C-alpha positions as CSV (number, residue, x, y, z in Angstrom):
1,M,1.7,-19.4,26.1
2,P,5.1,-20.8,27.7
3,R,6.1,-18.6,30.7
4,T,9.3,-17.0,28.9
5,Q,7.6,-16.2,26.1
6,W,4.8,-14.0,28.7
7,R,7.6,-12.7,30.3
8,N,8.8,-11.1,27.1
9,T,5.5,-9.9,25.8
10,A,4.0,-8.5,29.0
11,R,5.0,-4.9,29.3
12,T,7.0,-3.8,32.6
13,P,6.6,-0.8,34.7
14,S,9.6,0.8,33.6
15,A,8.6,-0.1,30.1
16,L,5.8,2.1,31.0
17,I,7.3,4.9,32.4
18,P,8.3,6.7,29.4
19,I,5.0,6.6,27.6
20,G,3.4,8.3,30.7
21,R,6.2,10.8,30.9
22,T,5.9,11.8,27.3
23,L,2.0,12.0,27.2
24,A,2.1,14.0,30.6
25,V,4.3,16.5,28.9
26,D,2.0,17.0,25.5
27,L,-1.2,17.3,27.9
28,L,0.7,20.0,29.7
29,V,1.4,21.7,26.4
30,L,-2.1,21.4,25.5
31,A,-3.4,23.0,29.0
32,A,-1.2,26.0,28.2
33,L,-2.5,26.4,24.7
34,F,-5.9,26.0,26.0
35,T,-5.5,28.7,28.5
36,G,-3.4,31.1,26.2
37,A,-6.8,30.3,23.8
38,V,-9.3,31.8,27.0
39,L,-7.3,34.5,27.7
40,L,-7.6,35.6,23.8
41,G,-11.1,35.0,24.3
42,V,-11.4,37.2,27.3
43,L,-9.6,39.7,25.8
44,I,-11.4,40.4,22.3
45,H,-15.0,39.7,24.6
46,G,-17.6,42.5,23.6
47,R,-15.0,43.8,20.7
48,H,-16.2,44.8,17.2
49,A,-17.1,41.3,15.5
50,V,-13.7,41.6,13.6
51,A,-11.9,40.5,16.3
52,H,-14.0,37.1,16.3
53,E,-13.2,36.7,12.7
54,A,-9.4,37.5,13.6
55,V,-9.7,34.2,15.6
56,G,-10.8,32.1,12.8
57,V,-8.2,33.4,10.6
58,L,-5.6,32.7,13.2
59,A,-6.9,29.0,13.4
60,L,-7.1,28.9,9.5
61,A,-3.3,30.4,9.3
62,A,-2.1,27.8,11.8
63,G,-3.6,24.5,10.1
64,L,-2.4,25.5,7.0
65,A,1.3,26.0,8.0
66,A,0.9,22.4,9.8
67,A,-0.1,20.9,6.9
68,I,2.6,22.8,4.8
69,L,5.3,21.9,7.0
70,L,4.0,18.3,7.2
71,A,3.6,18.1,3.6
72,A,7.3,19.3,2.7
73,V,8.6,16.7,5.7
74,A,6.8,13.8,3.8
75,A,8.6,15.1,0.4
76,L,11.7,15.4,2.0
77,T,11.7,11.8,3.7
78,G,9.2,9.8,1.8
79,S,7.2,9.3,4.3
80,A,3.8,7.6,3.5
81,R,2.2,8.0,7.0
82,T,3.6,11.8,7.6
83,G,1.8,12.4,3.9
84,R,-1.2,11.4,5.0
85,I,-1.6,13.0,8.3
86,A,-0.5,16.0,6.3
87,G,-3.0,15.6,4.0
88,A,-6.0,15.2,6.9
89,I,-4.9,18.5,8.6
90,A,-5.1,20.1,4.8
91,L,-8.7,18.8,4.4
92,Y,-9.9,20.3,7.6
93,A,-8.1,23.5,7.5
94,G,-8.4,24.0,4.2
95,V,-12.5,23.6,3.8
96,A,-14.1,23.9,7.3
97,L,-11.7,26.3,8.8
98,L,-11.6,28.2,5.6
99,V,-15.4,28.5,5.4
100,E,-15.7,29.7,9.1
101,A,-13.0,32.1,8.7
102,T,-14.7,33.7,5.5
103,G,-18.1,33.9,7.4
104,L,-19.7,31.8,5.0
105,E,-20.9,29.4,8.0
106,D,-24.5,30.0,8.7
107,P,-26.9,27.3,10.4
108,M,-27.3,24.4,9.0
109,N,-26.8,25.9,5.4
110,I,-24.8,24.2,2.1
111,W,-21.4,25.5,3.5
112,V,-21.4,23.5,6.7
113,L,-21.9,20.7,5.0
114,A,-18.9,20.7,2.5
115,G,-16.8,21.5,6.0
116,T,-18.8,18.5,7.7
117,V,-18.2,16.0,4.5
118,A,-14.0,17.6,4.6
119,V,-13.8,16.6,7.9
120,L,-15.0,13.4,7.4
121,G,-12.6,13.0,4.7
122,A,-9.4,14.0,7.1
123,L,-10.7,11.2,9.3
124,G,-10.0,8.5,6.6
125,L,-6.8,9.9,5.6
126,L,-5.8,9.9,9.3
127,V,-6.9,6.2,9.6
128,L,-4.8,5.1,6.5
129,G,-2.0,7.2,8.6
130,V,-2.4,5.9,11.8
131,R,-3.3,1.9,11.1
132,G,-4.3,1.5,8.2
133,P,-1.9,0.1,5.0
134,V,0.8,2.8,5.0
135,T,3.0,1.6,2.6
136,G,2.8,-0.2,-1.3
137,R,0.3,-0.3,-3.7
138,A,-2.5,-0.6,-1.5
139,G,-1.7,2.1,0.6
140,R,-1.4,4.9,-1.9
141,W,-4.9,3.5,-3.9
142,A,-6.8,4.0,-0.7
143,A,-4.8,7.1,0.1
144,G,-5.8,8.6,-3.5
145,A,-9.2,7.1,-3.4
146,V,-10.1,9.2,0.1
147,G,-8.8,12.0,-0.8
148,G,-10.1,12.2,-4.5
149,L,-13.6,11.3,-3.4
150,T,-13.6,13.9,-0.5
151,M,-12.3,17.1,-3.1
152,A,-15.1,15.9,-5.6
153,V,-17.7,16.1,-3.7
154,V,-16.5,19.3,-2.0
155,A,-16.5,20.8,-5.2
156,A,-19.7,19.8,-6.3
157,I,-21.1,20.8,-3.1
158,A,-19.1,24.4,-3.8
159,A,-20.7,24.3,-7.3
160,V,-24.2,23.9,-6.3
161,A,-24.0,27.0,-3.4
162,V,-22.8,29.0,-5.9
163,A,-24.9,28.1,-9.1
164,L,-28.1,27.9,-6.1
165,P,-27.5,31.0,-4.0
166,G,-29.6,30.7,-0.5
167,R,-30.0,26.8,-1.4
168,M,-30.8,24.5,2.0
169,P,-29.9,21.0,2.2
170,P,-32.2,19.0,4.2
171,G,-31.8,19.6,7.5
172,W,-31.7,16.2,8.8
173,V,-28.7,15.0,6.5
174,V,-26.4,18.1,7.7
175,A,-27.2,17.1,11.5
176,T,-26.7,13.1,11.3
177,L,-23.3,14.0,9.0
178,D,-22.4,16.1,11.6
179,V,-22.6,14.3,14.7
180,V,-20.8,11.1,12.5
181,A,-17.9,13.4,11.5
182,W,-17.5,14.6,15.3
183,S,-18.0,11.1,16.8
184,G,-15.4,10.0,14.6
185,A,-13.0,12.5,15.2
186,G,-12.9,11.5,18.8
187,A,-12.4,7.7,18.1
188,A,-10.3,8.5,15.4
189,G,-8.0,10.9,17.9
190,I,-8.1,8.2,20.6
191,I,-6.6,5.5,18.4
192,A,-4.2,7.9,17.2
193,L,-3.2,8.5,20.5
194,G,-2.8,5.4,22.0
195,A,-1.2,4.1,18.8
196,G,1.5,7.2,18.8
197,A,1.9,6.5,22.4
198,R,2.5,3.0,22.6
199,S,5.0,3.2,19.5
200,G,6.8,6.2,20.6
201,R,5.7,8.4,17.7
202,A,5.4,11.8,18.7
203,L,3.3,13.0,15.6
204,V,1.1,10.5,15.7
205,R,0.2,10.9,19.5
206,R,0.4,14.8,18.9
207,T,-2.1,14.8,16.4
208,G,-4.5,12.2,18.4
209,I,-4.7,14.5,21.0
210,A,-5.8,17.3,18.7
211,F,-8.4,15.5,16.8
212,A,-10.0,14.2,20.4
213,T,-10.2,18.0,21.5
214,L,-11.4,18.7,17.9
215,S,-14.3,16.2,18.8
216,A,-14.5,17.6,22.5
217,A,-14.8,20.7,21.3
218,H,-17.8,20.1,19.0
219,A,-19.3,18.0,21.8
220,V,-19.9,21.1,24.0
221,R,-21.9,22.9,20.8
222,I,-24.0,19.1,20.2
223,V,-24.8,19.0,23.6
224,A,-25.6,22.9,24.3
225,G,-28.2,22.1,21.0
226,R,-26.6,24.3,18.9
227,P,-27.1,24.0,15.3
228,P,-24.1,23.3,12.9
229,G,-23.0,26.2,11.7
230,S,-24.1,28.2,14.5
231,D,-21.8,30.8,16.7
232,R,-19.3,28.9,19.4
233,G,-19.7,29.7,22.8
234,A,-16.6,30.6,24.4
235,I,-15.4,27.0,25.1
236,D,-15.8,25.2,22.6
237,A,-14.4,28.1,20.6
238,A,-11.1,27.9,22.9
239,L,-11.1,24.1,22.4
240,E,-11.1,24.4,18.8
241,L,-8.3,26.8,18.7
242,T,-6.5,24.8,21.1
243,A,-6.4,21.8,18.9
244,V,-5.5,23.8,15.5
245,A,-2.5,25.1,18.0
246,M,-1.8,21.6,18.9
247,L,-1.4,20.5,15.2
248,L,1.0,23.4,14.8
249,V,3.0,22.5,17.9
250,A,3.7,18.6,16.5
251,A,3.9,19.8,13.1
252,V,6.8,22.4,14.2
253,A,8.3,19.8,16.5
254,F,8.7,17.2,13.8
255,F,9.9,19.3,11.6
256,V,12.7,20.3,13.9
257,A,13.5,16.7,14.7
258,V,14.0,16.0,11.3
259,L,16.4,18.8,9.9
260,R,18.6,18.3,13.1
261,G,18.6,14.4,12.0
262,L,19.5,15.4,8.7
263,R,22.2,17.7,9.8
264,T,24.0,15.5,11.9
265,P,23.6,12.0,10.2
266,T,25.2,9.0,12.0
267,A,25.8,5.4,11.8
268,P,23.4,3.1,13.1
269,T,24.8,1.3,16.0
270,P,23.4,-2.1,17.2
271,A,20.3,-2.2,19.3
272,P,20.6,-3.8,22.6
273,A,19.2,-6.4,23.6
274,R,15.0,-6.4,24.7
275,T,13.7,-7.8,27.3
276,H,10.2,-8.2,26.2
277,D,8.8,-8.5,22.4
278,R,8.9,-5.9,20.0
279,T,5.9,-3.6,20.4
280,D,6.4,-0.8,18.2
281,D,7.2,-0.6,14.2
282,R,9.8,2.7,14.4
283,E,11.6,2.6,11.2
284,D,14.0,5.5,12.9
285,A,13.6,7.1,16.6
286,A,15.8,9.1,18.2
287,A,16.9,8.6,21.8
288,P,13.6,9.4,24.2
289,S,14.3,12.0,26.7
290,L,12.1,14.8,28.5
291,L,13.8,17.4,26.7
292,G,12.9,15.7,23.3
293,A,9.6,15.1,24.5
294,A,8.8,18.8,25.2
295,T,10.5,20.1,22.3
296,V,11.3,17.9,19.2
297,G,9.9,14.5,20.0
298,P,11.7,11.2,18.4
299,V,12.2,11.5,14.6
300,T,9.8,8.4,13.9
301,D,8.5,7.9,10.4
302,A,10.9,6.8,7.8
303,I,13.4,9.7,8.0
304,R,15.9,8.0,5.2
305,I,19.7,9.3,6.2
306,L,21.2,7.2,3.6
307,T,25.1,5.9,4.3
308,P,26.2,4.6,1.2
309,A,28.4,2.2,3.0
310,L,25.8,0.7,5.3
311,V,22.7,1.0,3.0
312,A,24.6,-1.0,0.0
313,G,26.3,-3.5,2.4
314,D,29.8,-2.3,1.5
315,T,32.1,-5.2,2.5
316,A,35.4,-3.1,2.6
317,D,35.6,-3.7,6.3
318,G,35.5,-7.7,6.3
319,H,31.8,-7.6,7.0
320,D,29.4,-9.2,5.2
321,R,25.9,-7.9,3.9
322,A,24.2,-9.6,6.6
323,G,26.0,-7.4,9.3
324,G,28.0,-10.2,10.7
325,P,31.4,-11.1,11.7
326,P,34.0,-11.6,9.2
327,R,33.9,-15.2,7.4
328,R,36.6,-17.2,8.7
329,W,37.9,-20.5,6.7
330,S,38.9,-22.9,8.9
331,R,42.1,-24.9,8.7
332,A,42.4,-28.6,8.3
333,N,43.4,-30.2,11.9
334,P,46.7,-31.6,12.0
335,H,45.9,-34.6,13.4
336,R,43.6,-36.0,10.5
337,R,45.2,-38.6,8.5
338,G,45.2,-37.7,4.9
339,R,44.1,-40.1,2.0
340,P,47.5,-40.7,-0.3
341,D,45.0,-41.9,-3.1
342,R,42.9,-38.5,-3.1
343,G,42.8,-37.1,-6.5
344,R,44.2,-40.4,-8.5
345,P,42.5,-41.9,-11.3
346,P,40.0,-44.9,-10.2
347,G,41.8,-48.1,-10.3
348,R,45.1,-46.9,-9.3
349,R,46.6,-46.7,-6.0
350,A,49.5,-44.7,-4.5
351,R,52.7,-46.5,-4.1
352,D,54.1,-47.2,-0.8
């Protein structure tokens, strides 16, 4: 590779400073949420079991609120990536957290199997939203297949649980799927975290942090030797509540950023020349700042703020559709000799 091209593609230390700064802010927010979850656990320790169920209901409400907010943004902006992240959160909250909040979860029972299948489907949608075919027919078919198959399997498991109450699935199936699901959650979270940090997508980055935290919560349970569906300890319960709260923070921040962008549309300005190769595929992004990283983050997922004169390629200002300068018609050279016989029929010459 030529030396100049290597300089363009390499990341300079100054380019890595905003990435580290936004990641540090997100980790500080995660630490604050974990502290609040631990304090909540200390507050309800030794109280009635209803208090512990209230924590599950709180996590369910936060997860569903995050999914609803992101679904609204996806409908407003037409962003396929946001819609798939909303679907992943909806599967996790609408099945796994619902089973936990309603008290249907027991060690190794069939409802635990339904929640694990929903987590696997959520991971599929998350991977499709982050690294898969986001747009186009292939992306729509893939997301529809993953979501539809997951809901069909969950519905079948729920029908068996209702028709045959007390039926226990094979223990090795539940344990194997549990390990696969939460190991995959950790891998998908790390992938989303890396992709979001590299491209500057705050929603993807924070979603990756949340799923990695969920994986850590269940890793604590698995290492402690507790079976799937057993009562959670203080640390893993606090980590799970922290992860769901992080999903809600990401959804609220992204929703606020979209509303601000739609309220104050501005004409796009030409991007400054970059010293390195383009490493992100953001379609729309706000200017990065420390306050934006802490509160709203960049609007990064295909927000369509349409300006008709700019989108339709209006030529009223003298510019062509390519956005270049007005076309100039060159004038004839005054020192160039003309041809006196131009435009005359062949065989006839001009008279001197």
